[in-house]
ROMAR-823927 format. One record per residue: x, y negated, z negated of N, C-alpha, C, CB in turn. Coordinates in steps of 0.02 Angstrom, whole numbers, padded with zeros to 5 digits, always signed. Glycine has a CB too. Example, Ala and Ser with C-alpha at 12.3 -4.5 7.8 and 13.67 -1.06 7.14 Angstrom:
# ROMAR-823927
+00660+00284-00390+00615+00225-00390+00660+00165-00390+00565+00224-00452;+00642+00112-00354+00684+00053-00357+00645-00002-00394+00704+00030-00286;
This chain:
# ROMAR-823927
+07561+00686+02814+07522+00712+02757+07475+00656+02732+07570+00737+02698;+07410+00672+02726+07362+00622+02703+07366+00615+02627+07292+00641+02724;+07355+00553+02606+07356+00538+02533+07290+00558+02502+07369+00463+02521;+07290+00578+02437+07227+00596+02405+07182+00534+02399+07240+00627+02337;+07117+00548+02404+07068+00494+02399+07061+00472+02326+06999+00518+02427;+07063+00406+02311+07052+00383+02243+06986+00408+02215+07055+00307+02240;+06987+00420+02151+06926+00446+02119+06866+00401+02131+06937+00455+02044;+06877+00334+02128+06821+00288+02135+06786+00292+02202+06845+00218+02123;+06824+00312+02255+06793+00316+02320+06742+00372+02327+06845+00324+02372;+06738+00416+02278+06686+00466+02279+06619+00437+02260+06703+00523+02233;+06620+00375+02237+06559+00337+02219+06550+00282+02270+06565+00307+02147;+06488+00265+02290+06479+00215+02343+06497+00143+02324+06410+00216+02365;+06506+00130+02259+06519+00061+02237+06587+00057+02201+06463+00036+02190;+06624+00004+02214+06689-00002+02181+06684-00022+02107+06730-00053+02218;+06626-00047+02087+06616-00068+02018+06542-00061+02001+06640-00140+02006;+06522-00063+01937+06451-00056+01920+06409-00108+01956+06440-00062+01844;+06351-00086+01983+06307-00131+02019+06237-00130+01989+06304-00111+02093;+06204-00189+01989+06133-00191+01972+06095-00166+02032+06109-00262+01952;+06029-00149+02021+05990-00119+02075+05988-00160+02138+05921-00107+02052;+05978-00228+02135+05975-00266+02198+06041-00267+02237+05955-00337+02183;+06096-00247+02207+06160-00249+02240+06185-00179+02260+06211-00282+02194;+06141-00130+02262+06161-00062+02278+06192-00055+02347+06102-00017+02273;+06173-00098+02394+06199-00091+02463+06267-00123+02472+06150-00120+02512;+06293-00156+02420+06361-00185+02424+06412-00129+02409+06369-00244+02373;+06418-00085+02457+06461-00026+02450+06531-00040+02476+06429+00034+02486;+06573+00013+02473+06641+00007+02499+06640-00012+02574+06679+00073+02489;+06591+00012+02610+06589+00002+02682+06537-00051+02702+06573+00067+02717;+06521-00097+02656+06470-00147+02671+06491-00193+02728+06456-00189+02609;+06442-00209+02771+06451-00259+02823+06386-00300+02826+06468-00226+02893;+06392-00364+02841+06333-00407+02837+06277-00386+02884+06354-00478+02854;+06294-00354+02940+06243-00338+02989+06201-00278+02967+06275-00324+03056;+06225-00237+02920+06187-00178+02901+06120-00195+02869+06228-00137+02853;+06116-00238+02818+06050-00255+02792+06006-00292+02842+06056-00295+02730;+06036-00330+02889+05995-00364+02940+05963-00313+02985+06039-00413+02982;+06002-00264+03008+05974-00210+03050+05923-00171+03010+06030-00164+03076;+05938-00157+02947+05892-00119+02905+05826-00154+02895+05923-00106+02838;+05825-00219+02883+05762-00256+02875+05721-00256+02940+05776-00327+02852;+05756-00263+02996+05722-00259+03061+05690-00189+03070+05771-00274+03119;+05729-00138+03052+05704-00068+03059+05644-00057+03013+05759-00017+03042;+05644-00089+02954+05589-00082+02908+05524-00112+02937+05607-00116+02841;+05529-00170+02966+05471-00202+02997+05445-00159+03054+05488-00272+03022;+05491-00135+03096+05471-00092+03152+05438-00027+03125+05533-00075+03196;+05468+00000+03072+05441+00062+03044+05372+00053+03016+05487+00088+02989;+05355-00004+02989+05288-00017+02962+05236-00010+03017+05283-00087+02930;+05251-00038+03076+05203-00034+03132+05206+00036+03164+05219-00088+03185;+05265+00064+03169+05273+00129+03202+05236+00184+03164+05346+00146+03209;+05236+00180+03097+05204+00232+03058+05130+00237+03073+05215+00220+02984;+05097+00179+03079+05024+00180+03094+05011+00207+03164+04995+00109+03087;+05057+00192+03212+05047+00217+03279+05058+00293+03281+05095+00182+03327;+05110+00316+03249+05125+00388+03248+05066+00427+03218+05189+00401+03208;+05032+00397+03169+04978+00434+03135+04911+00423+03169+04973+00412+03063;+04908+00388+03225+04844+00379+03261+04811+00445+03280+04855+00337+03323;+04850+00497+03302+04817+00561+03318+04778+00589+03257+04869+00613+03342;+04803+00578+03197+04767+00601+03138+04699+00566+03133+04808+00589+03073;+04699+00501+03147+04636+00463+03145+04588+00489+03199+04648+00387+03154;+04615+00502+03258+04574+00528+03312+04541+00594+03293+04615+00538+03375;+04580+00640+03266+04554+00707+03249+04503+00702+03193+04613+00753+03227;+04516+00664+03139+04470+00661+03084+04404+00626+03104+04502+00625+03026;+04407+00576+03146+04345+00545+03170+04307+00591+03214+04360+00480+03206;+04341+00629+03257+04308+00678+03301+04272+00731+03261+04360+00711+03348;+04300+00750+03205+04271+00804+03164+04209+00778+03126+04324+00832+03112;+04210+00716+03105+04155+00690+03064+04139+00618+03084+04173+00693+02989;+04087+00609+03125+04066+00542+03142+03992+00542+03163+04110+00513+03199;+03962+00485+03162+03893+00476+03185+03892+00428+03244+03848+00450+03127;+03848+00441+03290+03845+00398+03349+03900+00414+03397+03849+00326+03330;+03920+00365+03438+03971+00377+03487+04041+00381+03454+03970+00322+03540;+04084+00421+03483+04152+00428+03456+04189+00363+03461+04190+00483+03494;+04180+00326+03515+04217+00264+03525+04201+00213+03472+04203+00236+03594;+04135+00206+03456+04114+00159+03404+04141+00180+03335+04037+00153+03402;+04137+00246+03322+04161+00271+03257+04235+00262+03250+04143+00345+03248;+04273+00275+03303+04345+00267+03301+04364+00194+03291+04378+00295+03365;+04331+00150+03326+04345+00078+03320+04331+00054+03251+04302+00038+03370;+04276+00075+03222+04258+00054+03153+04310+00080+03102+04188+00081+03134;+04332+00142+03111+04382+00171+03065+04448+00136+03070+04391+00246+03078;+04469+00119+03131+04534+00087+03142+04535+00014+03119+04553+00091+03216;+04479-00021+03127+04476-00090+03107+04470-00100+03031+04418-00124+03141;+04443-00049+02998+04435-00050+02925+04387-00105+02901+04503-00060+02893;+04345-00131+02947+04295-00179+02924+04242-00145+02881+04262-00213+02984;+04222-00086+02903+04178-00043+02862+04219+00019+02847+04109-00025+02899;+04243+00024+02785+04292+00074+02766+04262+00144+02767+04320+00059+02698;+04292+00188+02805+04272+00258+02807+04329+00299+02777+04256+00282+02880;+04314+00362+02762+04366+00403+02732+04423+00416+02781+04337+00470+02708;+04405+00418+02847+04457+00428+02897+04504+00367+02901+04425+00441+02966;+04474+00307+02899+04515+00246+02901+04557+00239+02839+04471+00184+02908;+04529+00254+02781+04568+00250+02719+04625+00300+02719+04524+00261+02658;+04612+00360+02744+04665+00412+02748+04721+00388+02793+04637+00479+02773;+04703+00362+02851+04752+00338+02899+04794+00279+02870+04717+00315+02963;+04761+00232+02837+04795+00175+02807+04843+00197+02753+04744+00126+02778;+04818+00238+02707+04860+00259+02649+04921+00299+02672+04819+00301+02599;+04910+00345+02719+04966+00386+02742+05016+00344+02784+04941+00446+02783;+04992+00293+02819+05037+00248+02856+05082+00211+02808+04997+00199+02899;+05055+00188+02752+05094+00154+02702+05140+00203+02664+05049+00117+02653;+05114+00263+02651+05155+00315+02618+05216+00333+02661+05114+00378+02603;+05209+00327+02727+05264+00344+02772+05323+00297+02764+05241+00344+02844;+05313+00242+02730+05370+00196+02717+05422+00227+02672+05345+00130+02686;+05404+00278+02634+05454+00313+02593+05505+00347+02638+05420+00366+02546;+05485+00391+02683+05537+00421+02726+05570+00370+02774+05506+00478+02767;+05533+00316+02792+05563+00265+02834+05623+00232+02798+05509+00212+02854;+05613+00214+02735+05667+00183+02698+05723+00233+02684+05642+00155+02632;+05706+00296+02673+05757+00347+02664+05801+00350+02727+05725+00415+02650;+05769+00350+02785+05806+00355+02847+05852+00295+02858+05758+00362+02906;+05828+00234+02841+05869+00175+02849+05931+00178+02804+05828+00113+02832;+05920+00197+02742+05976+00201+02695+06027+00253+02717+05951+00216+02625;+06002+00309+02742+06047+00364+02763+06085+00345+02827+06006+00428+02775;+06049+00321+02877+06079+00308+02943+06119+00244+02946+06024+00306+02996;+06090+00189+02922+06123+00124+02926+06177+00114+02873+06072+00069+02919;+06162+00135+02811+06208+00121+02756+06250+00182+02734+06169+00095+02697;+06234+00240+02762+06272+00300+02745+06268+00316+02670+06344+00293+02767;+06210+00305+02641+06200+00318+02570+06147+00373+02562+06177+00252+02533;+06151+00407+02507+06098+00455+02491+06035+00417+02473+06118+00502+02434;+05976+00439+02498+05914+00403+02483+05899+00397+02408+05856+00439+02516;+05930+00439+02368+05917+00436+02296+05936+00368+02265+05955+00492+02260;+05982+00332+02299+06001+00266+02274+05945+00216+02281+06061+00241+02310;+05892+00231+02318+05834+00187+02322+05790+00192+02261+05794+00203+02384;+05792+00247+02224+05750+00256+02167+05778+00222+02106+05739+00330+02153;+05842+00234+02092+05870+00202+02031+05946+00202+02036+05848+00240+01968;+05977+00169+01988+06049+00164+01984+06079+00229+01956+06070+00105+01941;+06038+00277+01939+06063+00339+01909+06108+00380+01955+06005+00382+01887;+06091+00398+02018+06032+00385+02056+05980+00437+02048+06049+00378+02127;+05920+00428+02078+05865+00475+02074+05812+00451+02025+05890+00544+02055;+05755+00485+02024+05701+00465+01980+05714+00488+01909+05635+00493+02006;+05700+00445+01862+05705+00461+01791+05635+00478+01767+05737+00402+01748;+05619+00543+01767+05551+00565+01758+05522+00546+01690+05547+00640+01767;+05562+00550+01637+05537+00532+01572+05513+00459+01569+05590+00543+01519;+05552+00415+01600+05533+00344+01602+05472+00333+01646+05592+00301+01628;+05467+00369+01701+05409+00362+01746+05345+00381+01709+05417+00406+01810;+05345+00438+01675+05284+00460+01640+05267+00413+01583+05292+00533+01612;+05318+00386+01550+05305+00336+01498+05272+00274+01526+05371+00316+01463;+05295+00249+01583+05265+00191+01616+05195+00206+01640+05308+00168+01675;+05182+00267+01662+05116+00285+01685+05067+00283+01627+05116+00355+01718;+05091+00295+01566+05049+00290+01507+05041+00219+01482+05077+00332+01454;+05090+00175+01497+05087+00105+01473+05042+00062+01519+05158+00074+01470;+05037+00079+01582+04999+00037+01629+04926+00027+01607+05000+00067+01697;+04890+00080+01586+04819+00069+01564+04814+00022+01504+04786+00136+01547;+04864+00020+01462+04863-00027+01405+04864-00098+01430+04923-00015+01358;+04907-00113+01478+04911-00181+01507+04846-00197+01543+04971-00187+01555;+04817-00149+01577+04754-00162+01614+04696-00173+01566+04738-00104+01662;+04696-00140+01510+04644-00150+01459+04649-00220+01429+04650-00097+01404;+04711-00243+01419+04721-00311+01395+04693-00361+01444+04795-00325+01382;+04700-00347+01507+04672-00392+01560+04597-00394+01556+04694-00369+01629;+04565-00336+01545+04493-00334+01540+04468-00374+01480+04468-00262+01536;+04504-00370+01424+04485-00406+01364+04488-00481+01375+04530-00387+01306;+04541-00505+01408+04548-00577+01422+04492-00599+01469+04618-00594+01452;+04477-00558+01519+04425-00575+01567+04357-00584+01535+04421-00522+01620;+04344-00548+01481+04280-00553+01447+04269-00621+01415+04274-00500+01395;+04322-00659+01402+04316-00724+01370+04322-00782+01419+04370-00731+01316;+04329-00766+01484+04332-00820+01534+04263-00841+01555+04373-00797+01596;+04254-00904+01576+04189-00927+01601+04161-00884+01658+04194-00999+01624;+04206-00864+01702+04188-00818+01757+04235-00758+01754+04191-00854+01828;+04208-00700+01738+04249-00641+01731+04261-00607+01798+04216-00592+01682;+04323-00611+01826+04337-00578+01889+04330-00502+01887+04405-00596+01911;+04328-00474+01826+04320-00401+01820+04249-00378+01831+04342-00379+01752;+04202-00424+01831+04131-00406+01836+04114-00388+01908+04086-00464+01812;+04097-00325+01919+04081-00301+01987+04007-00291+01997+04116-00236+02000;+03966-00309+01947+03895-00297+01952+03871-00246+01902+03877-00274+02022;+03806-00239+01896+03780-00196+01843+03754-00129+01866+03726-00231+01809;+03738-00121+01930+03709-00059+01954+03760-00012+01982+03658-00073+02007;+03751+00053+01970+03796+00104+01994+03776+00125+02064+03795+00165+01946;+03824+00131+02108+03810+00152+02178+03784+00223+02179+03874+00145+02222;+03742+00236+02229+03717+00304+02239+03776+00350+02261+03660+00305+02293;+03774+00411+02240+03826+00459+02256+03813+00489+02326+03829+00515+02201;+03836+00454+02376+03826+00474+02446+03886+00514+02470+03814+00412+02491;+03879+00551+02525+03938+00586+02553+03995+00539+02568+03918+00623+02617;+03981+00476+02590+04033+00428+02603+04072+00412+02539+04004+00365+02633;+04036+00402+02484+04068+00386+02421+04112+00443+02397+04016+00369+02367;+04086+00504+02403+04124+00563+02380+04187+00573+02423+04080+00627+02384;+04180+00569+02488+04239+00580+02531+04291+00525+02523+04218+00583+02605;+04268+00464+02515+04315+00410+02501+04349+00417+02434+04280+00344+02504;+04311+00439+02385+04341+00452+02319+04396+00503+02319+04288+00474+02271;+04385+00556+02358+04436+00609+02363+04499+00582+02397+04409+00670+02402;+04490+00545+02451+04548+00517+02487+04585+00468+02442+04525+00481+02551;+04548+00426+02407+04581+00376+02363+04621+00412+02308+04529+00328+02331;+04590+00462+02278+04624+00497+02223+04687+00533+02246+04578+00547+02191;+04686+00562+02305+04742+00603+02327+04798+00563+02363+04717+00657+02374;+04780+00508+02395+04830+00473+02436+04850+00405+02410+04804+00466+02505;+04811+00375+02365+04830+00309+02340+04896+00310+02303+04777+00283+02295;+04913+00360+02262+04980+00361+02233+05036+00361+02284+04987+00422+02189;+05026+00395+02341+05076+00396+02394+05082+00328+02427+05059+00449+02446;+05024+00295+02437+05023+00228+02466+05060+00179+02422+04952+00204+02477;+05048+00183+02356+05083+00138+02309+05158+00150+02311+05056+00146+02238;+05179+00212+02314+05250+00228+02318+05281+00199+02381+05261+00304+02315;+05244+00203+02438+05271+00177+02499+05284+00102+02495+05223+00192+02556;+05237+00065+02467+05245-00007+02460+05303-00024+02413+05181-00039+02436;+05309+00013+02360+05364-00002+02313+05432+00015+02343+05355+00037+02249;+05438+00070+02379+05500+00087+02412+05518+00034+02464+05494+00156+02446;+05468+00006+02498+05481-00043+02551+05501-00110+02522+05419-00052+02595;+05464-00136+02473+05473-00205+02450+05519-00210+02389+05405-00237+02435;+05503-00174+02334+05548-00175+02276+05609-00131+02287+05510-00154+02213;+05605-00087+02337+05661-00043+02351+05707-00073+02405+05636+00024+02373;+05696-00053+02467+05744-00072+02519+05748-00148+02530+05725-00037+02583;+05691-00182+02534+05693-00254+02547+05732-00291+02493+05622-00283+02552;+05721-00273+02431+05758-00306+02376+05832-00292+02382+05732-00282+02308;+05850-00229+02396+05921-00213+02403+05953-00249+02463+05930-00139+02411;+05916-00256+02518+05942-00289+02576+05952-00364+02562+05895-00279+02636;+05902-00396+02532+05908-00467+02514+05964-00477+02464+05842-00493+02485;+05972-00430+02417+06025-00435+02368+06093-00428+02400+06016-00383+02315;+06099-00383+02449+06164-00374+02482+06183-00436+02521+06162-00314+02528;+06135-00468+02553+06149-00527+02593+06165-00589+02551+06089-00542+02638;+06128-00596+02494+06135-00657+02454+06186-00649+02398+06069-00676+02424;+06198-00586+02377+06241-00571+02319+06211-00599+02255+06311-00599+02330;+06148-00618+02255+06115-00646+02196+06053-00604+02181+06097-00721+02207;+06052-00566+02126+05993-00524+02110+05929-00564+02107+06003-00489+02045;+05930-00626+02079+05868-00664+02072+05841-00685+02140+05880-00724+02029;+05885-00701+02186+05860-00717+02254+05827-00657+02284+05919-00741+02300;+05855-00598+02273+05825-00537+02299+05756-00525+02269+05870-00477+02286;+05748-00537+02204+05682-00528+02172+05631-00575+02201+05688-00540+02096;+05648-00638+02208+05600-00689+02233+05584-00676+02306+05629-00760+02224;+05632-00660+02348+05619-00649+02419+05577-00587+02429+05685-00644+02459;+05591-00533+02392+05551-00473+02400+05480-00483+02377+05581-00416+02362;+05469-00523+02324+05402-00538+02300+05364-00580+02352+05405-00575+02232;+05399-00627+02383+05368-00667+02435+05348-00626+02496+05415-00723+02457;+05393-00581+02517+05379-00537+02574+05319-00491+02558+05441-00494+02592;+05315-00467+02495+05260-00423+02476+05194-00460+02480+05270-00397+02405;+05191-00522+02455+05130-00561+02457+05109-00578+02529+05137-00624+02417;+05158-00599+02570+05142-00618+02639+05121-00557+02681+05202-00651+02671;+05145-00498+02665+05128-00438+02704+05055-00419+02698+05172-00379+02682;+05019-00447+02648+04949-00431+02640+04903-00472+02685+04928-00440+02569;+04932-00516+02725+04893-00551+02775+04859-00614+02750+04842-00506+02802;+04803-00632+02781+04767-00693+02767+04741-00691+02695+04709-00703+02816;+04753-00746+02658+04733-00749+02587+04734-00822+02563+04781-00705+02543;+04691-00837+02515+04691-00904+02488+04745-00911+02435+04622-00922+02459;+04762-00973+02413+04817-00983+02365+04814-00941+02302+04821-01054+02346;+04755-00936+02268+04754-00894+02206+04770-00821+02220+04687-00899+02172;+04748-00795+02276+04761-00724+02292+04835-00715+02309+04717-00700+02351;+04864-00763+02345+04936-00760+02360+04976-00761+02295+04957-00818+02407;+04958-00806+02249+04993-00811+02186+04986-00748+02144+04968-00870+02146;+04926-00717+02148+04914-00655+02112+04961-00601+02135+04841-00632+02121;+04967-00593+02200+05011-00541+02229+05085-00559+02220+04996-00530+02304;+05101-00624+02227+05169-00644+02217+05191-00632+02144+05177-00718+02236;+05146-00646+02097+05162-00636+02026+05174-00563+02012+05105-00663+01980;+05133-00518+02042+05145-00447+02033+05213-00427+02060+05091-00407+02068;+05229-00452+02121+05294-00435+02150+05352-00462+02110+05297-00461+02219;+05343-00523+02081+05396-00553+02041+05407-00512+01977+05378-00626+02024;+05352-00494+01944+05358-00453+01883+05389-00385+01897+05289-00444+01850;+05363-00352+01950+05389-00286+01966+05462-00289+01985+05350-00254+02022;+05482-00342+02022+05552-00349+02041+05596-00361+01981+05560-00406+02091;+05572-00403+01935+05612-00415+01873+05620-00351+01832+05578-00469+01830;+05567-00312+01829+05571-00248+01793+05623-00202+01826+05501-00213+01790;+05623-00201+01893+05674-00161+01928+05744-00184+01910+05663-00165+02004;+05754-00250+01909+05819-00277+01892+05840-00258+01822+05819-00353+01899;+05793-00262+01774+05810-00250+01705+05814-00175+01687+05760-00284+01660;+05778-00133+01722+05777-00062+01706+05819-00021+01754+05707-00036+01706;+05836-00050+01812+05879-00014+01859+05843+00037+01902+05932+00021+01823;+05777+00031+01912+05742+00079+01954+05671+00059+01970+05742+00146+01922;+05639+00098+02014+05572+00084+02039+05516+00115+01997+05568+00108+02108;+05533+00154+01946+05481+00194+01912+05424+00151+01884+05514+00234+01855;+05441+00098+01850+05388+00057+01818+05343+00024+01869+05420+00003+01774;+05371-00002+01924+05331-00034+01974+05285+00016+02008+05374-00067+02025;+05309+00075+02023+05267+00127+02053+05209+00145+02007+05309+00190+02069;+05223+00154+01943+05171+00174+01895+05114+00123+01892+05202+00183+01824;+05131+00060+01885+05079+00007+01881+05043+00000+01947+05109-00060+01860;+05078+00004+02002+05048-00002+02068+04996+00054+02078+05102+00000+02124;+05014+00113+02058+04966+00170+02064+04903+00156+02025+04998+00235+02038;+04910+00136+01962+04852+00123+01921+04811+00065+01947+04874+00109+01851;+04843+00012+01968+04807-00046+01995+04761-00027+02052+04856-00099+02019;+04789+00010+02101+04751+00027+02159+04697+00080+02145+04797+00051+02213;+04713+00128+02103+04664+00179+02085+04603+00147+02050+04696+00232+02040;+04617+00102+02003+04563+00071+01965+04522+00025+02011+04592+00031+01905;+04557-00015+02052+04522-00062+02096+04476-00024+02144+04573-00105+02136;+04502+00026+02178+04461+00064+02225+04408+00106+02188+04506+00109+02268;+04427+00133+02131+04380+00175+02093+04319+00136+02071+04414+00205+02034;+04328+00076+02043+04272+00037+02020+04233+00009+02079+04296-00020+01976;+04267-00004+02135+04230-00027+02195+04184+00027+02221+04279-00049+02249;+04208+00090+02219+04165+00145+02241+04107+00157+02192+04205+00209+02249;+04120+00146+02128+04071+00159+02078+04019+00104+02072+04104+00169+02012;+04042+00041+02071+03998-00015+02055+03995-00070+02107+04019-00045+01992;+04043-00071+02153+04047-00128+02200+04045-00105+02272+04110-00168+02187;+04086-00137+02312+04090-00122+02384+04163-00118+02404+04053-00177+02427;+04184-00059+02425+04255-00049+02441+04276-00090+02502+04269+00024+02452;+04226-00107+02546+04243-00149+02602+04269-00217+02579+04182-00158+02647;+04238-00245+02527+04258-00309+02500+04326-00306+02467+04207-00334+02452;+04340-00251+02433+04404-00244+02397+04462-00237+02447+04402-00182+02348;+04453-00195+02497+04507-00182+02544+04520-00241+02590+04491-00120+02586;+04468-00279+02605+04476-00336+02652+04472-00403+02617+04424-00333+02707;+04486-00405+02553+04482-00467+02515+04532-00519+02542+04494-00454+02440;+04509-00580+02550+04553-00634+02574+04553-00695+02526+04531-00657+02643;+04509-00693+02477+04508-00748+02429+04481-00726+02361+04466-00806+02456;+04509-00755+02308+04487-00742+02240+04483-00810+02204+04534-00692+02203;+04455-00808+02144+04449-00868+02104+04516-00882+02068+04391-00862+02053;+04525-00946+02048+04584-00964+02007+04581-00930+01939+04589-01040+01998;+04521-00905+01919+04515-00870+01856+04550-00803+01857+04442-00861+01837;+04571-00780+01916+04611-00718+01919+04681-00728+01892+04615-00692+01990;+04706-00789+01891+04775-00802+01871+04785-00784+01797+04795-00875+01883;+04740-00804+01749+04750-00782+01680+04752-00707+01672+04696-00810+01636;+04711-00672+01712+04712-00598+01709+04779-00570+01733+04655-00569+01750;+04803-00598+01787+04868-00576+01814+04923-00588+01764+04883-00612+01880;+04924-00647+01733+04976-00663+01684+04972-00615+01625+04969-00736+01660;+04910-00600+01602+04901-00555+01546+04927-00485+01562+04828-00552+01526;+04904-00457+01617+04925-00389+01635+05000-00385+01645+04889-00364+01698;+05026-00429+01685+05098-00428+01700+05140-00439+01637+05115-00480+01752;+05119-00486+01595+05156-00501+01534+05156-00444+01485+05128-00561+01500;+05098-00414+01473+05094-00358+01426+05134-00299+01452+05021-00337+01415;+05127-00283+01516+05164-00227+01545+05239-00238+01542+05143-00215+01616;+05260-00299+01559+05331-00315+01557+05362-00303+01489+05343-00387+01578;+05328-00328+01436+05354-00321+01369+05356-00247+01349+05311-00361+01320;+05303-00210+01363+05301-00140+01344+05355-00099+01379+05233-00111+01359;+05362-00112+01445+05411-00073+01483+05483-00087+01460+05404-00088+01557;+05498-00151+01447+05565-00167+01425+05581-00137+01357+05575-00243+01424;+05531-00135+01313+05540-00105+01247+05554-00030+01254+05478-00117+01204;+05516+00003+01297+05525+00075+01307+05593+00089+01340+05467+00105+01350;+05611+00047+01389+05675+00057+01422+05733+00050+01373+05683+00007+01480;+05728+00001+01329+05781-00008+01279+05782+00052+01232+05771-00072+01239;+05722+00075+01211+05720+00131+01166+05750+00195+01197+05647+00144+01145;+05740+00202+01263+05766+00260+01298+05839+00252+01318+05726+00274+01360;+05866+00192+01310+05936+00180+01327+05950+00183+01401+05978+00229+01292;+05902+00160+01442+05912+00163+01514+05967+00115+01538+05847+00147+01551;+06008+00139+01583+06060+00098+01614+06030+00055+01668+06117+00141+01642;+06050-00009+01672+06025-00052+01726+06080-00065+01778+06000-00118+01698;+06134-00027+01774+06188-00031+01823+06213+00038+01841+06245-00074+01797;+06239+00044+01902+06270+00107+01921+06334+00117+01881+06285+00108+01998;+06359+00178+01882+06418+00194+01840+06470+00230+01881+06397+00238+01778;+06513+00194+01918+06566+00226+01955+06614+00262+01909+06603+00175+01998;+06643+00317+01930+06694+00350+01889+06755+00307+01881+06713+00418+01919;+06789+00314+01825+06850+00275+01813+06906+00301+01856+06869+00278+01738;+06939+00257+01893+06993+00277+01937+07057+00288+01896+07005+00225+01993;+07091+00342+01908+07153+00357+01874+07209+00316+01905+07170+00432+01877;+07245+00276+01865+07300+00234+01892+07353+00278+01925+07332+00191+01836;+07388+00252+01977+07441+00292+02009+07496+00309+01959+07472+00252+02069;+07517+00372+01961+07571+00394+01918+07549+00415+01849+07621+00341+01912;+07484+00406+01833+07461+00425+01767+07457+00502+01762+07392+00393+01751;+07472+00531+01705+07468+00603+01698+07397+00628+01705+07497+00624+01632;+07386+00683+01737+07321+00714+01745+07310+00762+01687+07315+00750+01814;+07257+00750+01649+07241+00790+01591+07196+00847+01612+07207+00747+01536;+07221+00908+01602+07181+00967+01619+07149+00995+01554+07226+01021+01654;+07092+01025+01560+07060+01053+01501+07103+01110+01472+06990+01079+01518;+07107+01112+01408+07147+01165+01375+07112+01233+01383+07159+01149+01300;+07152+01284+01382+07125+01352+01387+07090+01370+01321+07182+01404+01402;+07028+01391+01324+06992+01407+01263+07022+01469+01230+06919+01417+01277;+07018+01473+01164+07045+01532+01130+07007+01594+01148+07044+01522+01055;+07043+01649+01147+07011+01714+01163+07011+01758+01102+07048+01749+01221;
């Protein structure tokens, strides 16, 4: 005769866990996060390959000149086209199901544990953060106006409304939120949990995931690396303190929408997407935006009473009486 399963085993963790330690489950083994991180890197490249037929079809439907030249330009992203932007954004968005699959197959966990310690998305908190992000970005613009060189200045003339601008605008509006989610699930989500499981130290997980996020953007000068590292560090700390990805996703969405939107309106989206260097004057803006957002998000999280740890059910001690609900009066 099999013994009844303890109540606590119905929960994946033997005790309350912070978000970076979610993978330290009852069945944890050191090799699982190692395999998972490898699978994540492979998945990043595989997603773009799997979606190549989409790029082929969209270029075939709408291109000028030879198909080969148009396809090469779209794939290289040196001159950004709507087809190339669609392919890039959906390739990054595919990291959401990639991380879901890793968590399900390697760790035997429900993918909902990647979103928060609840588990699952806390919609009220997400919409609140989506409203707070523009406030932090406005503070950044104000600070930039007082700097000797304002990094927010994209020029004074408005771009002509060409078919390229319109098609790129539609793709950016519809797919950039998905792209931002993919990056957050990959770096503040699975990578942070994997680093946390291996190190058992939440702060190490935050720092390593921020470093991986900055390095994943490729060639960049020191100020640009620090800019991205600072964003990853702030977003990771918010995840640790609030117990979920909602705040990071919200700010990431706004950051990319505003950056691409203003580039389409006033600047050059080729320069924004392929940027490899920025001025050191970007650092005060980064500190301002991240600092304001961090304070606002933590205040809202406290006001909403968000839990920053999972909550395993209390295990009933052996031999303790089982309390059944009383029969309601009739």
